[in-house]
N, C-alpha and C positions, 0 to 999 in steps of 0.2 A: 377619600380614598381606600380602598381595600390594600390588602399587601400587596407588595410590589416585588416582582422577579426581574431582573433585567438579564439578558442574553447576549454577552458580545458573540457575534459571529452565525450567519443564518444558515450553514450547509447541513451537513448529516447531525453531526453531535448539538448543534445548536438547535436544529429545527426540532429534533426528537424530544430534546430536554422541555420545549417551551409546548409542543404539543401535547405531552405527556402530562405536563403539570397543570398546563388549560384544562384538560381531559376529566382528570383526577378531581380538582378544585376550579370550579366555572366562575368562583369569587374573586382568583386573582388576577391581578392587573399584570401581565407578562409581556414586555418590552423587549423587541430583538433587533439589535443595531448590524447590519450587514453592510462594509465598506464595497460589494461587489454590486452587479446588477442580475442577480439570481440567485434563488434562496432551494435548498434542497435538489441540487442538482447531483449528478454522476461524473466527478473527476475522472473515476476508472475510464469512461467512454469517451474522454477526450482524442484520445490517438484514433480511434474508429470513427468518428467525426471529421475530424482533419483529412484522414484517408477516404471518406466519400461511402465507409460501408454504413454509417449511420448518417441520414441524409439531413436531418433538420437541428440544429443548436437546441431547439424546444422539446428533441425527444430524449434529451438527456436531465429536462428537468421533472422531478420527481411532483415535487410541489410549489406552486409559485406563491411569489408575495400575496397575491389576492386570495389564495385557498386558504393561506393561514391565517389573513385578517377575517376571512369568513367564519373563521372558527373564532373569532375573538382576539386573536393576539397583534400587536399595535405592532406591525413591521415597519422599518426605518432604512430605506433602502439609500446605497452611497452616500452612510453617514459611518464615519470612521470613530469610535472610541479612541480619543490620545490618552485619556490617562484615567487613574482609577483611584480613588479617594477612601481607603478603608475605615478611615477614623470617623469622617462626615457621612458616608455610606452613599456615596453618590460617584457616577463615571460622569467625566467629561468627553462630550463629542462635539464633531466639526460634521457638516455638512458638505460631501466633495463637491456634488453639483452647484447647491446654491451661496455656498462661501459660509453661510452661517455657522453657528456652536450654540454651544447650551452645555447645561448637566442635568443629569435625572436620577433621582433617588432610588434607593434598592433597599430592600430587605433582604433579599438572597441576589446572589450575583453567580451567573452560570459562564465561565469562561471558556471559550470553545473557538478558538480562533485558531485552531488547524498547524499547517505547518508552511515552510518558506523551500523553496529551492534551495539546494546548497550551489555555493557557488565559488569554486576556486580561487583563492587570493593570487590571482597572475593579471599582468598588464594585460588591458583590453577587454577584462570580463564585463565592463559596461559600456561597449561598444553600439553602436546601434546594428541590429540583425543579429544579435543574441539575445533567446528568448530560453525561459524557464517555460515548464508545463504544469502548474499548478491547480490555477483556478480554472474556471471559465473562462474570463476576461482573458487569460493568460493564452488559452487554447484558441480564441477569437481572435487575439494578434495575432497569433502564429498561422492560423488559416487564412486571415486578409492578406498577408504578407506574400505566402506561399501563391495564392491566386492572382494579388496584383502585381509583385513583385517580381522581378527579372532575375529569379530563382534559378538555378542548374545546378548548383553544388552543394549538399549540405551535408554538416560534419555534427553527428552526433557527442555528446563529450559523458562518455558513461554507458554500462552495457548492462545497466540492470533491466526491468522489468519495462518500464515506461520508457528508457531510452530505445532499449529493442522495437519495442511497439514503435514509436512514433518512427525509426527506420522505415519498418515494414509501410508504415502510411506512405511516407515520403518515395518511396520506390514505386507503392501501387499510383503515385500520381507521375510517374516517370523520370524521377532525378536521381542523380548519380548522390549515392550515400555512401560516407565511412564513419565508422563507428571506433570512439578510442576508450580504451580501458586500462586502469593499471593493473589488473586480474588476469592471470595467465587463460582463463574461458569467461567467457561471458554471465552473467547473474550469480555471482560469487556466491549467494546463499546456498549455490548446489555442491554438490561436492565436483572437482575437476572430470570424475570419467564421466558423468552424466553432461556436464557443461560443457564435453568434446561433440556431443551430439548437437546440442543447442547451436554451437559455433558451424557446424558444418551445415545446420537446417539456414543460418543465414549467410552464411556464404552462396549457398546454392541459390539463394535469391537475387545474387548480384551484387548483396551489402559488402562494402570491404572493412576486414576488422584490423583494426589495429591494434593488438593486445600486448601486455605486459610493458605500457608505456602510458605519461601521465603527460598531463597537458600542461605547457610551460610560458604559454604567449598566446595572447590572439592578436594577431597583425591588424592593422586597419589602413586604409587608404587615406589618402585626403582630406576626404570629406568626413572622416570619422567613421566611416563604415567599415565592416568586417571584410577582409579580403583573405584570409588565412590563419589556420590553427597550425602553432608549433609544438612538438612535442618534448618531451626531453629528452629523447634520444637523437634530436635533430632533426626528424623529419618535417618538412613543410607540406601542409593538407590544405589545397585550394578550398576554399568555401564563401560561398555567397550569402550564408546563414549559418546559424549556429544555433544547436538546441541544448539545453544543460539537460542530462538527463542522469545525475550522480546522486538522486536521491534526495529526502528533506531532511531537513530539522526541525524540531517544535519552535513552533511561534508563541516565544513566553516573555517576550521584553516586557512588555505592559504588565503582566504579574510578576516577573522579578522587580520593577521599579517600584509596583505596590507592595511589595515584603510579602508576596503569597511564595510560599517554598517552595523551589524544586527537589526533586530526587536526585539519586547517584546519576541516572541514566539523561539527564538535561531535562527530562520532561517534568511537567508539574507532579508532586508528589502527590496522591490522592489513597484515601482509603478504598473498600471495595465498594460502599455505596456512594462514591465519586466526589466526596468530599474533601475538602483541600484542610490545610494544617489551621485554614483563618475561619472563624465562625460563621456562617451565614454564606459560604463562598464555596461552590462546586468548580469543576472542570471534568470536560471531555473529550474525547477525538483524539487526533493526533499530537495535540499540545500536551497531553498526562504521557505518564509512564505506566506500565500493567506489569503485572507479576507472569515470569515464563514458569509455566506449570511443571514445567521437567527441570530445568537448570535452578529454580529458585531464585532469578536475577530479576532484578528490574529493567525494565524493557521498554523502549518506545517504538512500536508497530503502526505505519500510517496507514489503515484499510479502512474502506469505508463499513466495510461489515461492523468492525468493533465500534467504531464512532457512534454507529444507530445504536448498538446495544447500549454504550456507555451513556449516549444521551439519555436514552431510553432509563436507564436505572436512576439517573438524576433526576430525570424529570418526575419520574414515580415517586422516588425519596421526598421531593418538595412538595410533589401533591398530597403526602401524610401517608403514602403506601411504604412498602418495605419491598427493596430490591437490593442484588448485589451485582457487580462482575467478578467472576470468577478466573479471571487471567486468560493466556493465551498460551498454543502451541505452535505458533509459526505456520500455520497453514497456509499455502498461497499456490497459486495457480494463473498460468498465463499461455498464451497460444504466439507463436514467434513463425510467423509465415505460414507454413501447414504442419507445423511440430506442435505439439501442447505437452508441457513440463508442468510439472507438481511436486510439492513437496509438504510435509508435515510434519512436527517435530523437530529432533535435533540433528544437524549435520555433521559428518565424523568429525570436523573441527571443533565445532559446538559441543559436543560429545564431551571430548579430551578436555575442552576448557572447564568441564562442568564437573570433572572428576570421574566420570563413568568408565569401566571397565568393559567392552562390549565387542561381539562380532559384526561383520558384516556378511551380507548374499548378493548377489546380484544375477537374476532370471531376465533371460529373452524368450518373448511367447508372442501371441498373435492377440487380438483385440475380440477377434470371432472364433470360432470352429476355423481350423485351417484350411478346410477344405470349401469355407464359405466363401461368396462373391465379396469382395471389399475387405476382408481380413486384412488387419494391418499391423505392422511391427511394432512391439512392445517392450522396452527394458522397467523392470523395476527392483529395485535397490532399498534392502531393509538394514536395519542396525539394532540390533536386540541387546539389551545387557547382560554382559554374561553370568553363566548359573542361573538366574531368576529367568532369563530369555523373556523380559519385559520388555516391549516394543519400545524404543527408543527415538525414532525416525524411519521417515521413508520419502523415496523419491521415486518420482514417475517420468519416463519419456516416451513420446510417442507419436503416431500420428493419429486420425482423426477415432475418437469414443475412446479414447487412451486416459487421459490425464483424472476425469472424476471421479474416478476409484481411490482416488486419494482421501474422499471424504469417509469411504470406509475404514481405512487405515487412522483417519484424523479419529474417529469415535474408538477405536481399538485403545489409539493412544490415550486419550482424555479419559477413558476407563481403566486404563494402567493393564490392559491385556498382556498376555504372555504370548508367543509365538505359536506353542502348543493349542493354547485357547483359539487363537485366530486359524491355525489350520483345520479346525470344528465346523469353522461358522457355515451356516446353511444359508451361502449364496444362492443366487437365483443362477440359472444356469436353461440354456436355448443358445444353438447354434449360432443366429444372427448377433447373439449376444456378448458371448463368451466361448473359448473352450471347455471341456466339460468338467478340467481342472482351469479355475479363472486363475488369472496371472498372481492374484493376492494369494490365494493359498498355493501356489507352485514356491512363491517365493516365503512363505510362512515354512513351508513343510524343510526348504535348503535351511530356513533361519534356524530351526529348531533341530536339524541335525548338526549344523554348526555349533548350535549350543552343546550339545550333547558329546559330539566331539572334543569340544573344549574341555568341558567337566572331567572328561575320560584321562584325558592329560593331568590334569590336577594332581 
């Protein structure tokens, strides 16, 4: 038997780690344990499959178990790791389909268990008809109930990215939808002035928003099925089905029980090479913490982009190469109904918490030349450090072709550029794509003027 790598979790991070390690060291024995029924799939695509925008479940799968096996990776589906013994260097597993169990030795362990939906500790949270949406199995269960059950009214608990995408998917299916969120505006990672635009777009699609309110209880009928959601303010919202969209938390129970240390964020502590504080144990994906390049804080960011990169880094290093994961800056994008929204870097609240002094500017423009057919409104907000003018954050909200401009701004933040440098960027221009002054350049000019005005007042 050659050197053995055991990977717990076969989705983005685990699949990438296994593939990279095997590619670089074909002599490695790589075993992947996956408790679900699919590997390497797009969890972010689940709401669009539920709505029918994506036609087939198989379209969400990037690499099947058979494709992994063709690379020489031993993939064991519907098999759950239930314990890790770091002293004996073995994992204990259970076959969820056949009922068997056993142990598997390892020389290197990759912990890639992902995350689990947050469930508020309220009465009725485990009732029939309450769904989380984190795995493909979760999505399949929700879609099956929407198709086969007698569902007319849906309450989504949480107005974040997934919550709003699920709300839209249910509206496309012709259902009555209510979203409950504790924040004053949806998607709390955006500043409130941007969040108001998102709220307006959601309401226009016929989704009721119950904001600045929390869920106090989920009421059930005599059979134990959900019938209503009761909020902290006393509102009773009738519901045939409830979807939890409150975000996720790292799935770290097994690691914690085995003695793999966690970080201050609650995710597994790893170095830049995705090594844990235990020799021969690696971790990647939604279950680990990352360094925020602007705030310096340890954060958990559950995104498939980061999971794939982190898994790749772990696999390269296990395979004898060298790679690092350099951190995150909080870039995210979504489409809510016909509105696009994106952000990168720090929000104003995050910048304050990190100790920055800053100025903000907001500009309104169009996605194309104003006279060009199809031009849509776009609002862009910039947050720049006082005196230095360094770009700390940006938020964009608008219609079609608005939000992907955030990528240019993410590159600027990554490279610690000031708004004066951004103002001089050689961005592309043609009337079908932007005004002669792109909204990014207009916002940078306004931010530069705000920084200069602030300096003159000192």
